[in-house]
PDB file of N, CA, C and O in Angstrom:
ATOM      1  N   MET A   1      -2.339 -45.968 -10.647  1.00  0.00           N
ATOM      2  CA  MET A   1      -2.020 -47.209 -10.903  1.00  0.00           C
ATOM      3  C   MET A   1      -1.861 -47.971  -9.618  1.00  0.00           C
ATOM      4  O   MET A   1      -1.251 -47.412  -8.707  1.00  0.00           O
ATOM      5  N   CYS A   2      -2.303 -49.095  -9.450  1.00  0.00           N
ATOM      6  CA  CYS A   2      -2.127 -50.014  -8.257  1.00  0.00           C
ATOM      7  C   CYS A   2      -1.473 -51.217  -8.772  1.00  0.00           C
ATOM      8  O   CYS A   2      -2.015 -51.862  -9.670  1.00  0.00           O
ATOM      9  N   ARG A   3      -0.299 -51.584  -8.249  1.00  0.00           N
ATOM     10  CA  ARG A   3       0.247 -52.887  -8.500  1.00  0.00           C
ATOM     11  C   ARG A   3      -0.061 -53.808  -7.185  1.00  0.00           C
ATOM     12  O   ARG A   3       0.378 -53.528  -6.070  1.00  0.00           O
ATOM     13  N   TRP A   4      -0.747 -54.766  -7.425  1.00  0.00           N
ATOM     14  CA  TRP A   4      -1.153 -55.734  -6.389  1.00  0.00           C
ATOM     15  C   TRP A   4      -0.067 -56.630  -5.985  1.00  0.00           C
ATOM     16  O   TRP A   4       0.783 -56.857  -6.845  1.00  0.00           O
ATOM     17  N   PRO A   5       0.074 -57.225  -4.749  1.00  0.00           N
ATOM     18  CA  PRO A   5       1.078 -58.012  -4.416  1.00  0.00           C
ATOM     19  C   PRO A   5       1.377 -59.274  -5.408  1.00  0.00           C
ATOM     20  O   PRO A   5       2.503 -59.769  -5.459  1.00  0.00           O
ATOM     21  N   ASP A   6       0.277 -59.763  -6.200  1.00  0.00           N
ATOM     22  CA  ASP A   6       0.452 -60.787  -7.007  1.00  0.00           C
ATOM     23  C   ASP A   6       0.994 -60.384  -8.411  1.00  0.00           C
ATOM     24  O   ASP A   6       1.260 -61.218  -9.276  1.00  0.00           O
ATOM     25  N   GLY A   7       1.140 -59.006  -8.572  1.00  0.00           N
ATOM     26  CA  GLY A   7       1.612 -58.504  -9.848  1.00  0.00           C
ATOM     27  C   GLY A   7       0.607 -57.942 -10.753  1.00  0.00           C
ATOM     28  O   GLY A   7       0.974 -57.381 -11.785  1.00  0.00           O
ATOM     29  N   ASP A   8      -0.703 -58.052 -10.430  1.00  0.00           N
ATOM     30  CA  ASP A   8      -1.745 -57.520 -11.283  1.00  0.00           C
ATOM     31  C   ASP A   8      -1.764 -55.999 -11.085  1.00  0.00           C
ATOM     32  O   ASP A   8      -1.334 -55.445 -10.072  1.00  0.00           O
ATOM     33  N   LEU A   9      -2.314 -55.357 -12.168  1.00  0.00           N
ATOM     34  CA  LEU A   9      -2.346 -54.000 -12.136  1.00  0.00           C
ATOM     35  C   LEU A   9      -3.774 -53.528 -12.279  1.00  0.00           C
ATOM     36  O   LEU A   9      -4.565 -54.097 -13.032  1.00  0.00           O
ATOM     37  N   SER A  10      -4.093 -52.465 -11.535  1.00  0.00           N
ATOM     38  CA  SER A  10      -5.471 -51.861 -11.695  1.00  0.00           C
ATOM     39  C   SER A  10      -5.263 -50.231 -11.807  1.00  0.00           C
ATOM     40  O   SER A  10      -4.384 -49.598 -11.222  1.00  0.00           O
ATOM     41  N   PHE A  11      -6.184 -49.736 -12.617  1.00  0.00           N
ATOM     42  CA  PHE A  11      -6.116 -48.186 -12.744  1.00  0.00           C
ATOM     43  C   PHE A  11      -7.395 -47.637 -12.231  1.00  0.00           C
ATOM     44  O   PHE A  11      -8.449 -48.223 -12.482  1.00  0.00           O
ATOM     45  N   VAL A  12      -7.366 -46.508 -11.503  1.00  0.00           N
ATOM     46  CA  VAL A  12      -8.486 -45.793 -11.096  1.00  0.00           C
ATOM     47  C   VAL A  12      -8.262 -44.282 -11.298  1.00  0.00           C
ATOM     48  O   VAL A  12      -7.131 -43.798 -11.334  1.00  0.00           O
ATOM     49  N   SER A  13      -9.320 -43.605 -11.422  1.00  0.00           N
ATOM     50  CA  SER A  13      -9.182 -42.190 -11.443  1.00  0.00           C
ATOM     51  C   SER A  13      -9.750 -41.600 -10.075  1.00  0.00           C
ATOM     52  O   SER A  13     -10.914 -41.815  -9.736  1.00  0.00           O
ATOM     53  N   ALA A  14      -8.942 -40.910  -9.374  1.00  0.00           N
ATOM     54  CA  ALA A  14      -9.408 -40.464  -8.022  1.00  0.00           C
ATOM     55  C   ALA A  14      -8.740 -39.130  -7.653  1.00  0.00           C
ATOM     56  O   ALA A  14      -7.726 -38.757  -8.244  1.00  0.00           O
ATOM     57  N   ARG A  15      -9.275 -38.461  -6.737  1.00  0.00           N
ATOM     58  CA  ARG A  15      -8.968 -37.152  -6.394  1.00  0.00           C
ATOM     59  C   ARG A  15      -7.607 -37.039  -5.545  1.00  0.00           C
ATOM     60  O   ARG A  15      -6.810 -36.104  -5.616  1.00  0.00           O
ATOM     61  N   ASN A  16      -7.504 -38.155  -4.745  1.00  0.00           N
ATOM     62  CA  ASN A  16      -6.441 -38.308  -3.919  1.00  0.00           C
ATOM     63  C   ASN A  16      -6.175 -39.780  -3.606  1.00  0.00           C
ATOM     64  O   ASN A  16      -6.943 -40.659  -3.996  1.00  0.00           O
ATOM     65  N   LYS A  17      -5.106 -40.023  -2.915  1.00  0.00           N
ATOM     66  CA  LYS A  17      -4.589 -41.286  -2.530  1.00  0.00           C
ATOM     67  C   LYS A  17      -5.685 -42.032  -1.744  1.00  0.00           C
ATOM     68  O   LYS A  17      -5.903 -43.211  -2.025  1.00  0.00           O
ATOM     69  N   GLN A  18      -6.326 -41.468  -0.862  1.00  0.00           N
ATOM     70  CA  GLN A  18      -7.391 -41.984  -0.022  1.00  0.00           C
ATOM     71  C   GLN A  18      -8.538 -42.422  -0.805  1.00  0.00           C
ATOM     72  O   GLN A  18      -9.070 -43.503  -0.553  1.00  0.00           O
ATOM     73  N   ASP A  19      -8.992 -41.603  -1.811  1.00  0.00           N
ATOM     74  CA  ASP A  19     -10.107 -41.945  -2.638  1.00  0.00           C
ATOM     75  C   ASP A  19      -9.793 -43.117  -3.602  1.00  0.00           C
ATOM     76  O   ASP A  19     -10.666 -43.911  -3.952  1.00  0.00           O
ATOM     77  N   ALA A  20      -8.507 -43.187  -4.013  1.00  0.00           N
ATOM     78  CA  ALA A  20      -8.095 -44.319  -4.704  1.00  0.00           C
ATOM     79  C   ALA A  20      -8.065 -45.573  -3.979  1.00  0.00           C
ATOM     80  O   ALA A  20      -8.356 -46.602  -4.587  1.00  0.00           O
ATOM     81  N   ILE A  21      -7.707 -45.620  -2.593  1.00  0.00           N
ATOM     82  CA  ILE A  21      -7.694 -46.815  -1.837  1.00  0.00           C
ATOM     83  C   ILE A  21      -9.181 -47.239  -1.646  1.00  0.00           C
ATOM     84  O   ILE A  21      -9.510 -48.422  -1.743  1.00  0.00           O
ATOM     85  N   ILE A  22     -10.007 -46.320  -1.392  1.00  0.00           N
ATOM     86  CA  ILE A  22     -11.492 -46.595  -1.213  1.00  0.00           C
ATOM     87  C   ILE A  22     -11.999 -47.313  -2.525  1.00  0.00           C
ATOM     88  O   ILE A  22     -12.590 -48.392  -2.476  1.00  0.00           O
ATOM     89  N   THR A  23     -11.740 -46.671  -3.652  1.00  0.00           N
ATOM     90  CA  THR A  23     -12.270 -47.235  -4.889  1.00  0.00           C
ATOM     91  C   THR A  23     -11.679 -48.547  -5.181  1.00  0.00           C
ATOM     92  O   THR A  23     -12.366 -49.431  -5.691  1.00  0.00           O
ATOM     93  N   LEU A  24     -10.338 -48.736  -4.862  1.00  0.00           N
ATOM     94  CA  LEU A  24      -9.783 -50.037  -5.109  1.00  0.00           C
ATOM     95  C   LEU A  24     -10.236 -51.185  -4.170  1.00  0.00           C
ATOM     96  O   LEU A  24     -10.065 -52.369  -4.459  1.00  0.00           O
ATOM     97  N   ASP A  25     -10.811 -50.768  -3.055  1.00  0.00           N
ATOM     98  CA  ASP A  25     -11.367 -51.665  -2.050  1.00  0.00           C
ATOM     99  C   ASP A  25     -12.286 -52.633  -2.581  1.00  0.00           C
ATOM    100  O   ASP A  25     -12.450 -53.723  -2.033  1.00  0.00           O
ATOM    101  N   GLU A  26     -12.950 -52.250  -3.721  1.00  0.00           N
ATOM    102  CA  GLU A  26     -13.859 -53.179  -4.377  1.00  0.00           C
ATOM    103  C   GLU A  26     -13.185 -54.551  -4.710  1.00  0.00           C
ATOM    104  O   GLU A  26     -13.856 -55.583  -4.691  1.00  0.00           O
ATOM    105  N   TRP A  27     -11.906 -54.552  -5.005  1.00  0.00           N
ATOM    106  CA  TRP A  27     -11.136 -55.711  -5.334  1.00  0.00           C
ATOM    107  C   TRP A  27     -10.379 -56.436  -4.225  1.00  0.00           C
ATOM    108  O   TRP A  27     -10.344 -57.652  -4.034  1.00  0.00           O
ATOM    109  N   ASP A  28      -9.750 -55.425  -3.497  1.00  0.00           N
ATOM    110  CA  ASP A  28      -8.812 -55.895  -2.345  1.00  0.00           C
ATOM    111  C   ASP A  28      -8.409 -54.796  -1.538  1.00  0.00           C
ATOM    112  O   ASP A  28      -8.802 -53.675  -1.861  1.00  0.00           O
ATOM    113  N   ASN A  29      -7.645 -54.950  -0.483  1.00  0.00           N
ATOM    114  CA  ASN A  29      -7.153 -53.895   0.405  1.00  0.00           C
ATOM    115  C   ASN A  29      -5.963 -53.194  -0.400  1.00  0.00           C
ATOM    116  O   ASN A  29      -4.886 -53.774  -0.534  1.00  0.00           O
ATOM    117  N   ALA A  30      -6.163 -52.117  -0.849  1.00  0.00           N
ATOM    118  CA  ALA A  30      -5.180 -51.478  -1.678  1.00  0.00           C
ATOM    119  C   ALA A  30      -3.917 -50.818  -0.676  1.00  0.00           C
ATOM    120  O   ALA A  30      -2.904 -50.355  -1.200  1.00  0.00           O
ATOM    121  N   GLU A  31      -4.068 -50.832   0.494  1.00  0.00           N
ATOM    122  CA  GLU A  31      -3.208 -50.433   1.431  1.00  0.00           C
ATOM    123  C   GLU A  31      -1.951 -51.426   1.400  1.00  0.00           C
ATOM    124  O   GLU A  31      -0.832 -51.090   1.787  1.00  0.00           O
ATOM    125  N   LEU A  32      -2.239 -52.555   0.945  1.00  0.00           N
ATOM    126  CA  LEU A  32      -1.301 -53.601   0.980  1.00  0.00           C
ATOM    127  C   LEU A  32      -0.541 -53.585  -0.430  1.00  0.00           C
ATOM    128  O   LEU A  32       0.435 -54.307  -0.631  1.00  0.00           O
ATOM    129  N   ALA A  33      -1.039 -52.742  -1.356  1.00  0.00           N
ATOM    130  CA  ALA A  33      -0.545 -52.758  -2.706  1.00  0.00           C
ATOM    131  C   ALA A  33       0.463 -51.447  -2.921  1.00  0.00           C
ATOM    132  O   ALA A  33       0.556 -50.563  -2.070  1.00  0.00           O
ATOM    133  N   GLU A  34       1.114 -51.443  -4.020  1.00  0.00           N
ATOM    134  CA  GLU A  34       1.923 -50.226  -4.356  1.00  0.00           C
ATOM    135  C   GLU A  34       1.196 -49.354  -5.272  1.00  0.00           C
ATOM    136  O   GLU A  34       0.803 -49.771  -6.362  1.00  0.00           O
ATOM    137  N   LEU A  35       0.981 -48.032  -4.830  1.00  0.00           N
ATOM    138  CA  LEU A  35       0.274 -47.146  -5.611  1.00  0.00           C
ATOM    139  C   LEU A  35       1.256 -46.226  -6.118  1.00  0.00           C
ATOM    140  O   LEU A  35       2.166 -45.804  -5.404  1.00  0.00           O
ATOM    141  N   ARG A  36       1.092 -45.860  -7.467  1.00  0.00           N
ATOM    142  CA  ARG A  36       1.937 -44.952  -8.306  1.00  0.00           C
ATOM    143  C   ARG A  36       1.049 -43.883  -9.082  1.00  0.00           C
ATOM    144  O   ARG A  36      -0.177 -43.946  -9.164  1.00  0.00           O
ATOM    145  N   ARG A  37       1.794 -42.964  -9.600  1.00  0.00           N
ATOM    146  CA  ARG A  37       1.226 -41.877 -10.413  1.00  0.00           C
ATOM    147  C   ARG A  37       0.165 -41.033  -9.660  1.00  0.00           C
ATOM    148  O   ARG A  37      -0.742 -40.456 -10.258  1.00  0.00           O
ATOM    149  N   VAL A  38       0.331 -40.990  -8.288  1.00  0.00           N
ATOM    150  CA  VAL A  38      -0.531 -40.270  -7.413  1.00  0.00           C
ATOM    151  C   VAL A  38      -0.030 -38.748  -7.519  1.00  0.00           C
ATOM    152  O   VAL A  38       1.101 -38.422  -7.158  1.00  0.00           O
ATOM    153  N   ARG A  39      -0.876 -37.930  -7.994  1.00  0.00           N
ATOM    154  CA  ARG A  39      -0.438 -36.580  -8.051  1.00  0.00           C
ATOM    155  C   ARG A  39      -1.268 -35.660  -7.177  1.00  0.00           C
ATOM    156  O   ARG A  39      -2.465 -35.879  -6.986  1.00  0.00           O
ATOM    157  N   GLY A  40      -0.608 -34.602  -6.634  1.00  0.00           N
ATOM    158  CA  GLY A  40      -1.290 -33.706  -5.701  1.00  0.00           C
ATOM    159  C   GLY A  40      -2.154 -32.850  -6.646  1.00  0.00           C
ATOM    160  O   GLY A  40      -2.105 -32.929  -7.873  1.00  0.00           O
ATOM    161  N   LYS A  41      -2.936 -32.038  -5.954  1.00  0.00           N
ATOM    162  CA  LYS A  41      -3.710 -31.084  -6.684  1.00  0.00           C
ATOM    163  C   LYS A  41      -2.827 -30.005  -7.263  1.00  0.00           C
ATOM    164  O   LYS A  41      -2.009 -29.435  -6.541  1.00  0.00           O
ATOM    165  N   LYS A  42      -2.972 -29.683  -8.630  1.00  0.00           N
ATOM    166  CA  LYS A  42      -2.332 -28.718  -9.143  1.00  0.00           C
ATOM    167  C   LYS A  42      -2.763 -27.361  -8.644  1.00  0.00           C
ATOM    168  O   LYS A  42      -3.925 -27.124  -8.312  1.00  0.00           O
ATOM    169  N   LYS A  43      -1.786 -26.480  -8.603  1.00  0.00           N
ATOM    170  CA  LYS A  43      -2.097 -25.030  -8.282  1.00  0.00           C
ATOM    171  C   LYS A  43      -2.770 -24.352  -9.476  1.00  0.00           C
ATOM    172  O   LYS A  43      -2.303 -24.466 -10.609  1.00  0.00           O
ATOM    173  N   ALA A  44      -3.732 -23.734  -9.244  1.00  0.00           N
ATOM    174  CA  ALA A  44      -4.576 -22.930 -10.265  1.00  0.00           C
ATOM    175  C   ALA A  44      -3.681 -21.816 -10.798  1.00  0.00           C
ATOM    176  O   ALA A  44      -2.984 -21.156 -10.027  1.00  0.00           O
ATOM    177  N   LYS A  45      -3.697 -21.621 -12.016  1.00  0.00           N
ATOM    178  CA  LYS A  45      -3.121 -20.484 -12.692  1.00  0.00           C
ATOM    179  C   LYS A  45      -3.934 -19.121 -12.311  1.00  0.00           C
ATOM    180  O   LYS A  45      -5.165 -19.130 -12.305  1.00  0.00           O
ATOM    181  N   LEU A  46      -3.338 -18.189 -12.060  1.00  0.00           N
ATOM    182  CA  LEU A  46      -3.983 -16.904 -11.697  1.00  0.00           C
ATOM    183  C   LEU A  46      -4.179 -16.038 -13.036  1.00  0.00           C
ATOM    184  O   LEU A  46      -3.313 -15.957 -13.907  1.00  0.00           O
ATOM    185  N   ALA A  47      -5.353 -15.439 -13.083  1.00  0.00           N
ATOM    186  CA  ALA A  47      -5.627 -14.434 -14.144  1.00  0.00           C
ATOM    187  C   ALA A  47      -4.627 -13.372 -14.226  1.00  0.00           C
ATOM    188  O   ALA A  47      -3.949 -13.127 -13.228  1.00  0.00           O
ATOM    189  N   ASP A  48      -4.451 -12.666 -15.387  1.00  0.00           N
ATOM    190  CA  ASP A  48      -3.379 -11.774 -15.542  1.00  0.00           C
ATOM    191  C   ASP A  48      -3.694 -10.398 -14.884  1.00  0.00           C
ATOM    192  O   ASP A  48      -2.714  -9.729 -14.556  1.00  0.00           O
ATOM    193  N   THR A  49      -4.810  -9.939 -14.673  1.00  0.00           N
ATOM    194  CA  THR A  49      -5.220  -8.663 -14.062  1.00  0.00           C
ATOM    195  C   THR A  49      -5.850  -8.785 -12.648  1.00  0.00           C
ATOM    196  O   THR A  49      -6.275  -9.873 -12.261  1.00  0.00           O
ATOM    197  N   GLU A  50      -5.905  -7.781 -11.952  1.00  0.00           N
ATOM    198  CA  GLU A  50      -6.510  -7.803 -10.590  1.00  0.00           C
ATOM    199  C   GLU A  50      -7.914  -7.992 -10.721  1.00  0.00           C
ATOM    200  O   GLU A  50      -8.490  -8.722  -9.914  1.00  0.00           O
ATOM    201  N   LEU A  51      -8.594  -7.372 -11.724  1.00  0.00           N
ATOM    202  CA  LEU A  51      -9.977  -7.623 -11.942  1.00  0.00           C
ATOM    203  C   LEU A  51     -10.293  -9.065 -12.330  1.00  0.00           C
ATOM    204  O   LEU A  51     -11.285  -9.657 -11.905  1.00  0.00           O
ATOM    205  N   GLY A  52      -9.398  -9.594 -13.156  1.00  0.00           N
ATOM    206  CA  GLY A  52      -9.511 -11.044 -13.573  1.00  0.00           C
ATOM    207  C   GLY A  52      -9.404 -11.897 -12.288  1.00  0.00           C
ATOM    208  O   GLY A  52     -10.295 -12.694 -11.992  1.00  0.00           O
ATOM    209  N   LYS A  53      -8.428 -11.740 -11.616  1.00  0.00           N
ATOM    210  CA  LYS A  53      -8.249 -12.431 -10.283  1.00  0.00           C
ATOM    211  C   LYS A  53      -9.386 -12.392  -9.450  1.00  0.00           C
ATOM    212  O   LYS A  53      -9.792 -13.444  -8.955  1.00  0.00           O
ATOM    213  N   SER A  54     -10.024 -11.188  -9.200  1.00  0.00           N
ATOM    214  CA  SER A  54     -11.176 -11.047  -8.441  1.00  0.00           C
ATOM    215  C   SER A  54     -12.357 -11.926  -9.000  1.00  0.00           C
ATOM    216  O   SER A  54     -13.045 -12.632  -8.262  1.00  0.00           O
ATOM    217  N   LEU A  55     -12.526 -11.836 -10.259  1.00  0.00           N
ATOM    218  CA  LEU A  55     -13.517 -12.673 -10.971  1.00  0.00           C
ATOM    219  C   LEU A  55     -13.292 -14.048 -10.825  1.00  0.00           C
ATOM    220  O   LEU A  55     -14.218 -14.818 -10.570  1.00  0.00           O
ATOM    221  N   GLN A  56     -12.116 -14.422 -10.967  1.00  0.00           N
ATOM    222  CA  GLN A  56     -11.684 -15.813 -10.956  1.00  0.00           C
ATOM    223  C   GLN A  56     -11.990 -16.294  -9.426  1.00  0.00           C
ATOM    224  O   GLN A  56     -12.553 -17.377  -9.269  1.00  0.00           O
ATOM    225  N   GLY A  57     -11.695 -15.654  -8.513  1.00  0.00           N
ATOM    226  CA  GLY A  57     -12.000 -15.979  -7.097  1.00  0.00           C
ATOM    227  C   GLY A  57     -13.521 -16.194  -6.803  1.00  0.00           C
ATOM    228  O   GLY A  57     -13.911 -17.096  -6.062  1.00  0.00           O
ATOM    229  N   GLN A  58     -14.354 -15.311  -7.429  1.00  0.00           N
ATOM    230  CA  GLN A  58     -15.856 -15.353  -7.073  1.00  0.00           C
ATOM    231  C   GLN A  58     -16.419 -16.390  -8.075  1.00  0.00           C
ATOM    232  O   GLN A  58     -17.468 -16.961  -7.777  1.00  0.00           O
ATOM    233  N   MET A  59     -15.811 -16.665  -9.211  1.00  0.00           N
ATOM    234  CA  MET A  59     -16.588 -17.726 -10.104  1.00  0.00           C
ATOM    235  C   MET A  59     -15.867 -19.029 -10.110  1.00  0.00           C
ATOM    236  O   MET A  59     -16.472 -19.990 -10.584  1.00  0.00           O
ATOM    237  N   GLY A  60     -14.632 -19.204  -9.639  1.00  0.00           N
ATOM    238  CA  GLY A  60     -13.988 -20.413  -9.777  1.00  0.00           C
ATOM    239  C   GLY A  60     -13.653 -20.805 -11.250  1.00  0.00           C
ATOM    240  O   GLY A  60     -13.529 -21.977 -11.605  1.00  0.00           O
ATOM    241  N   ALA A  61     -13.521 -19.771 -12.045  1.00  0.00           N
ATOM    242  CA  ALA A  61     -13.266 -20.012 -13.481  1.00  0.00           C
ATOM    243  C   ALA A  61     -11.859 -20.174 -13.754  1.00  0.00           C
ATOM    244  O   ALA A  61     -11.035 -19.698 -12.973  1.00  0.00           O
ATOM    245  N   PRO A  62     -11.483 -20.842 -14.855  1.00  0.00           N
ATOM    246  CA  PRO A  62     -10.048 -20.958 -15.218  1.00  0.00           C
ATOM    247  C   PRO A  62      -9.543 -19.549 -15.660  1.00  0.00           C
ATOM    248  O   PRO A  62     -10.297 -18.674 -16.085  1.00  0.00           O
ATOM    249  N   ALA A  63      -8.103 -19.409 -15.507  1.00  0.00           N
ATOM    250  CA  ALA A  63      -7.500 -18.137 -15.847  1.00  0.00           C
ATOM    251  C   ALA A  63      -7.673 -17.779 -17.282  1.00  0.00           C
ATOM    252  O   ALA A  63      -7.904 -16.617 -17.615  1.00  0.00           O
ATOM    253  N   ALA A  64      -7.562 -18.806 -18.185  1.00  0.00           N
ATOM    254  CA  ALA A  64      -7.709 -18.503 -19.657  1.00  0.00           C
ATOM    255  C   ALA A  64      -8.962 -17.959 -20.044  1.00  0.00           C
ATOM    256  O   ALA A  64      -9.032 -17.072 -20.894  1.00  0.00           O
ATOM    257  N   LEU A  65     -10.125 -18.514 -19.376  1.00  0.00           N
ATOM    258  CA  LEU A  65     -11.377 -17.994 -19.621  1.00  0.00           C
ATOM    259  C   LEU A  65     -11.616 -16.520 -19.192  1.00  0.00           C
ATOM    260  O   LEU A  65     -12.172 -15.714 -19.938  1.00  0.00           O
ATOM    261  N   VAL A  66     -11.158 -16.207 -17.931  1.00  0.00           N
ATOM    262  CA  VAL A  66     -11.270 -14.932 -17.428  1.00  0.00           C
ATOM    263  C   VAL A  66     -10.475 -14.003 -18.104  1.00  0.00           C
ATOM    264  O   VAL A  66     -10.921 -12.873 -18.304  1.00  0.00           O
ATOM    265  N   ASN A  67      -9.329 -14.331 -18.493  1.00  0.00           N
ATOM    266  CA  ASN A  67      -8.358 -13.444 -19.275  1.00  0.00           C
ATOM    267  C   ASN A  67      -8.993 -12.979 -20.609  1.00  0.00           C
ATOM    268  O   ASN A  67      -8.883 -11.816 -20.997  1.00  0.00           O
ATOM    269  N   ARG A  68      -9.642 -13.909 -21.274  1.00  0.00           N
ATOM    270  CA  ARG A  68     -10.297 -13.816 -22.565  1.00  0.00           C
ATOM    271  C   ARG A  68     -11.566 -12.707 -22.323  1.00  0.00           C
ATOM    272  O   ARG A  68     -11.700 -11.733 -23.064  1.00  0.00           O
ATOM    273  N   TYR A  69     -12.374 -12.957 -21.315  1.00  0.00           N
ATOM    274  CA  TYR A  69     -13.474 -12.089 -21.206  1.00  0.00           C
ATOM    275  C   TYR A  69     -13.031 -10.675 -20.763  1.00  0.00           C
ATOM    276  O   TYR A  69     -13.666  -9.704 -21.173  1.00  0.00           O
ATOM    277  N   VAL A  70     -12.039 -10.528 -19.999  1.00  0.00           N
ATOM    278  CA  VAL A  70     -11.646  -9.312 -19.378  1.00  0.00           C
ATOM    279  C   VAL A  70     -11.087  -8.466 -20.591  1.00  0.00           C
ATOM    280  O   VAL A  70     -11.296  -7.255 -20.659  1.00  0.00           O
ATOM    281  N   LYS A  71     -10.399  -9.126 -21.500  1.00  0.00           N
ATOM    282  CA  LYS A  71      -9.780  -8.512 -22.620  1.00  0.00           C
ATOM    283  C   LYS A  71     -10.875  -8.108 -23.597  1.00  0.00           C
ATOM    284  O   LYS A  71     -10.792  -7.022 -24.171  1.00  0.00           O
ATOM    285  N   GLN A  72     -11.892  -8.925 -23.812  1.00  0.00           N
ATOM    286  CA  GLN A  72     -13.023  -8.502 -24.705  1.00  0.00           C
ATOM    287  C   GLN A  72     -13.815  -7.390 -24.224  1.00  0.00           C
ATOM    288  O   GLN A  72     -14.225  -6.541 -25.015  1.00  0.00           O
ATOM    289  N   VAL A  73     -14.082  -7.330 -22.867  1.00  0.00           N
ATOM    290  CA  VAL A  73     -14.798  -6.230 -22.396  1.00  0.00           C
ATOM    291  C   VAL A  73     -13.971  -4.894 -22.322  1.00  0.00           C
ATOM    292  O   VAL A  73     -14.543  -3.824 -22.529  1.00  0.00           O
ATOM    293  N   ALA A  74     -12.650  -4.947 -22.034  1.00  0.00           N
ATOM    294  CA  ALA A  74     -11.726  -3.914 -22.149  1.00  0.00           C
ATOM    295  C   ALA A  74     -11.690  -3.396 -23.459  1.00  0.00           C
ATOM    296  O   ALA A  74     -11.720  -2.173 -23.596  1.00  0.00           O
ATOM    297  N   THR A  75     -11.629  -4.124 -24.431  1.00  0.00           N
ATOM    298  CA  THR A  75     -11.520  -3.768 -25.871  1.00  0.00           C
ATOM    299  C   THR A  75     -12.924  -2.999 -26.272  1.00  0.00           C
ATOM    300  O   THR A  75     -12.907  -1.887 -26.798  1.00  0.00           O
ATOM    301  N   GLU A  76     -14.029  -3.644 -25.995  1.00  0.00           N
ATOM    302  CA  GLU A  76     -15.283  -2.951 -26.187  1.00  0.00           C
ATOM    303  C   GLU A  76     -15.405  -1.611 -25.589  1.00  0.00           C
ATOM    304  O   GLU A  76     -15.876  -0.696 -26.265  1.00  0.00           O
ATOM    305  N   MET A  77     -14.986  -1.405 -24.272  1.00  0.00           N
ATOM    306  CA  MET A  77     -15.092  -0.196 -23.572  1.00  0.00           C
ATOM    307  C   MET A  77     -14.263   0.888 -24.206  1.00  0.00           C
ATOM    308  O   MET A  77     -14.660   2.045 -24.343  1.00  0.00           O
ATOM    309  N   LEU A  78     -12.955   0.387 -24.627  1.00  0.00           N
ATOM    310  CA  LEU A  78     -12.113   1.337 -25.329  1.00  0.00           C
ATOM    311  C   LEU A  78     -12.600   1.852 -26.667  1.00  0.00           C
ATOM    312  O   LEU A  78     -12.378   3.000 -27.051  1.00  0.00           O
ATOM    313  N   LYS A  79     -13.275   0.943 -27.359  1.00  0.00           N
ATOM    314  CA  LYS A  79     -13.930   1.374 -28.579  1.00  0.00           C
ATOM    315  C   LYS A  79     -15.072   2.376 -28.447  1.00  0.00           C
ATOM    316  O   LYS A  79     -15.343   3.201 -29.320  1.00  0.00           O
ATOM    317  N   LYS A  80     -15.684   2.252 -27.360  1.00  0.00           N
ATOM    318  CA  LYS A  80     -16.772   3.313 -27.116  1.00  0.00           C
ATOM    319  C   LYS A  80     -16.311   4.605 -26.517  1.00  0.00           C
ATOM    320  O   LYS A  80     -17.046   5.592 -26.498  1.00  0.00           O
ATOM    321  N   SER A  81     -15.088   4.602 -26.024  1.00  0.00           N
ATOM    322  CA  SER A  81     -14.691   5.826 -25.355  1.00  0.00           C
ATOM    323  C   SER A  81     -14.295   6.848 -26.356  1.00  0.00           C
ATOM    324  O   SER A  81     -13.800   6.508 -27.431  1.00  0.00           O
ATOM    325  N   PRO A  82     -14.498   8.100 -26.037  1.00  0.00           N
ATOM    326  CA  PRO A  82     -14.111   9.186 -26.967  1.00  0.00           C
ATOM    327  C   PRO A  82     -12.677   9.141 -27.287  1.00  0.00           C
ATOM    328  O   PRO A  82     -11.905   8.714 -26.428  1.00  0.00           O
ATOM    329  N   ALA A  83     -12.231   9.537 -28.438  1.00  0.00           N
ATOM    330  CA  ALA A  83     -10.860   9.418 -28.921  1.00  0.00           C
ATOM    331  C   ALA A  83      -9.950  10.285 -28.118  1.00  0.00           C
ATOM    332  O   ALA A  83      -8.802   9.897 -27.903  1.00  0.00           O
ATOM    333  N   SER A  84     -10.386  11.466 -27.644  1.00  0.00           N
ATOM    334  CA  SER A  84      -9.612  12.400 -26.916  1.00  0.00           C
ATOM    335  C   SER A  84      -9.498  11.999 -25.325  1.00  0.00           C
ATOM    336  O   SER A  84      -8.667  12.527 -24.586  1.00  0.00           O
ATOM    337  N   GLY A  85     -10.342  11.100 -24.931  1.00  0.00           N
ATOM    338  CA  GLY A  85     -10.291  10.642 -23.628  1.00  0.00           C
ATOM    339  C   GLY A  85     -11.056  11.435 -22.614  1.00  0.00           C
ATOM    340  O   GLY A  85     -11.099  11.109 -21.428  1.00  0.00           O
ATOM    341  N   ARG A  86     -11.694  12.545 -23.140  1.00  0.00           N
ATOM    342  CA  ARG A  86     -12.344  13.492 -22.283  1.00  0.00           C
ATOM    343  C   ARG A  86     -13.490  14.085 -22.900  1.00  0.00           C
ATOM    344  O   ARG A  86     -13.287  14.591 -24.004  1.00  0.00           O
ATOM    345  N   LYS A  87     -14.655  14.136 -22.432  1.00  0.00           N
ATOM    346  CA  LYS A  87     -15.873  14.777 -22.946  1.00  0.00           C
ATOM    347  C   LYS A  87     -15.861  16.185 -22.454  1.00  0.00           C
ATOM    348  O   LYS A  87     -15.412  16.515 -21.356  1.00  0.00           O
ATOM    349  N   GLN A  88     -16.407  17.032 -23.376  1.00  0.00           N
ATOM    350  CA  GLN A  88     -16.542  18.586 -23.054  1.00  0.00           C
ATOM    351  C   GLN A  88     -17.941  18.975 -22.897  1.00  0.00           C
ATOM    352  O   GLN A  88     -18.232  20.145 -22.644  1.00  0.00           O
TER     353      GLN A  88
END
């Protein structure tokens, strides 16, 4: 949100304060205005398992998605493994 010196308001979506100022430049110099609700980049949640964290780093996928797929694959592998855990 940008409050201009004359009291008008403008809203923009931007990655950071500098991008917001550049976008707002279409109307006026936003460096002279009051900027609010500027949020820093949120820290990404990490996956629950080491395998998940590795996949997340390689793919840039969200933790919730990686956790779901790791759980699905682990469940399928466990269903296919012998009950005793050892083949003879």
